[in-house]
Rosetta silent file (secondary structure, phi, psi, omega in degrees, C-alpha in Angstrom):
SEQUENCE: MFEETFAAELATRIGSTVEIATDSNLIEGLLSTVTPELVLVIEVNSGYGDNVKIYIAISAINFIRFPQAA
SCORE:     score description
SCORE:     0.000 S_00000001
   1 L     0.000  -39.403  179.644   -2.928   -0.978   -4.220 S_00000001
   2 H   -61.312  -41.024 -178.237   -2.980    2.746   -4.963 S_00000001
   3 H   -61.577  -36.590  177.823   -0.862    2.267   -8.093 S_00000001
   4 H   -64.358  -44.477  179.060   -3.396   -0.240   -9.478 S_00000001
   5 H   -66.249  -41.598  178.915   -6.264    2.206   -8.953 S_00000001
   6 H   -61.582  -47.228  178.975   -4.194    5.071  -10.350 S_00000001
   7 H   -62.450  -40.202  179.606   -3.285    3.063  -13.485 S_00000001
   8 H   -64.376  -41.005  177.748   -6.919    2.041  -13.986 S_00000001
   9 H   -66.650  -43.115  178.384   -8.073    5.672  -13.800 S_00000001
  10 H   -61.783  -36.525 -179.865   -5.348    6.798  -16.210 S_00000001
  11 H   -61.337  -27.153  178.413   -6.372    4.063  -18.662 S_00000001
  12 L   -76.203  -10.886 -176.458   -9.796    5.695  -18.915 S_00000001
  13 L  -111.612   16.992  177.781   -8.100    8.906  -20.078 S_00000001
  14 L   -58.292  136.438 -178.367   -5.989    7.533  -22.939 S_00000001
  15 L    98.557   -8.087 -179.354   -5.900   10.051  -25.765 S_00000001
  16 L   -86.260  154.123  171.360   -5.967   13.054  -23.427 S_00000001
  17 E   -77.509  134.624 -177.242   -3.362   15.781  -23.251 S_00000001
  18 E  -133.400  157.319  166.434   -1.403   15.460  -19.997 S_00000001
  19 E  -123.230  119.796 -177.824    1.284   17.147  -17.942 S_00000001
  20 E  -116.722  127.895  178.375    3.166   14.644  -15.794 S_00000001
  21 E  -106.950  132.800  170.891    5.577   15.694  -13.053 S_00000001
  22 L  -116.987 -173.792  178.951    8.299   13.451  -11.686 S_00000001
  23 L   -60.901  -30.547 -173.839   11.084   14.357   -9.267 S_00000001
  24 L  -124.513   -2.669 -175.297   13.197   15.756  -12.113 S_00000001
  25 L  -140.055  155.203  166.981   10.956   16.342  -15.155 S_00000001
  26 E  -122.566  114.680 -175.839    7.739   17.898  -16.368 S_00000001
  27 E  -108.443  130.239  178.028    6.505   15.975  -19.394 S_00000001
  28 E  -120.400  135.836  178.469    3.751   17.308  -21.641 S_00000001
  29 E   171.742 -157.475 -177.714    2.115   15.295  -24.375 S_00000001
  30 E  -103.038  125.769  177.846   -0.566   12.822  -25.344 S_00000001
  31 E   -70.960  114.266 -171.584   -1.362    9.939  -22.997 S_00000001
  32 E  -103.277  -48.114 -175.180   -0.943    6.953  -25.292 S_00000001
  33 E  -143.232  144.200  175.828   -0.700    3.742  -23.272 S_00000001
  34 E  -132.432  128.252  171.960   -1.118    2.714  -19.639 S_00000001
  35 L  -119.898  174.063  178.253   -0.003   -0.583  -18.092 S_00000001
  36 L   -61.038  -20.243 -178.560    0.089   -1.520  -14.391 S_00000001
  37 L  -113.808  -25.814 -171.511    3.743   -0.382  -14.272 S_00000001
  38 E  -132.155  154.846  172.263    4.254    2.159  -17.073 S_00000001
  39 E  -123.238  136.377  174.618    2.705    5.134  -18.807 S_00000001
  40 E  -108.306  122.625  176.494    3.589    6.067  -22.397 S_00000001
  41 E  -116.609  134.138  176.910    3.381    9.760  -23.267 S_00000001
  42 E  -106.098  117.577  175.255    3.991   11.005  -26.788 S_00000001
  43 E   -81.177  113.916 -175.852    5.415   14.505  -27.008 S_00000001
  44 L   -81.860  124.821  179.027    3.854   15.835  -30.196 S_00000001
  45 L   -92.019  122.450 -177.442    6.248   17.803  -32.351 S_00000001
  46 L   -81.210   -9.158  179.672    4.477   20.580  -34.227 S_00000001
  47 L  -106.602 -151.764  178.162    7.299   20.882  -36.743 S_00000001
  48 L   -80.496  156.216  178.138    9.236   18.428  -38.816 S_00000001
  49 L   110.014  175.313 -177.507   10.688   15.302  -37.299 S_00000001
  50 L   -83.207  152.991  171.481    9.533   12.409  -35.220 S_00000001
  51 L   -76.998  151.904 -176.735    7.405   12.599  -32.116 S_00000001
  52 E   -98.896  128.156  176.379    9.180   11.607  -28.903 S_00000001
  53 E   -97.460  128.672 -179.646    7.919    8.592  -26.931 S_00000001
  54 E  -124.377  121.887  175.415    8.519    8.763  -23.186 S_00000001
  55 E   -96.236  130.987 -178.373    7.919    5.814  -20.868 S_00000001
  56 E  -127.423  130.599  175.821    7.344    6.749  -17.223 S_00000001
  57 E   -68.851  136.157  177.968    7.085    4.348  -14.303 S_00000001
  58 H   -54.202  -40.500 -177.253    3.790    4.769  -12.424 S_00000001
  59 H   -67.707  -16.981 -179.150    5.773    4.829   -9.172 S_00000001
  60 H   -90.299   -6.980 -176.322    7.838    7.816  -10.415 S_00000001
  61 L   -81.001  126.791  175.478    4.821   10.080  -11.018 S_00000001
  62 L   -89.177  -44.368  173.946    4.319   12.872   -8.487 S_00000001
  63 E  -159.189  161.103  175.694    1.223   14.328  -10.123 S_00000001
  64 E  -129.713  138.385  176.157   -0.681   14.487  -13.385 S_00000001
  65 E  -123.640  141.025  177.150   -2.649   17.412  -14.709 S_00000001
  66 L  -111.310   93.777 -176.712   -5.121   17.329  -17.588 S_00000001
  67 L   -65.488  146.587  177.581   -5.091   20.868  -19.035 S_00000001
  68 L   -75.199  145.403  176.518   -8.287   22.189  -20.546 S_00000001
  69 L   -68.208  141.641 -178.079   -8.378   22.760  -24.284 S_00000001
  70 L   -79.775    0.000    0.000   -8.086   26.429  -25.216 S_00000001
């Protein structure tokens, strides 16, 4: 039940910059898509090349932070 509520809250924040921590990674990027099971974060590359898409299982997330714009 918590995961459903968590996913619903994240869906209201699509387009925000996020920092997501899992057991082994800290992912920073743009919150792009939220489903009941997955979150898609796009790591924006400021240089040349493609942006990196990272899919994260909702159940693997330890915490999410929404940093303030500078």
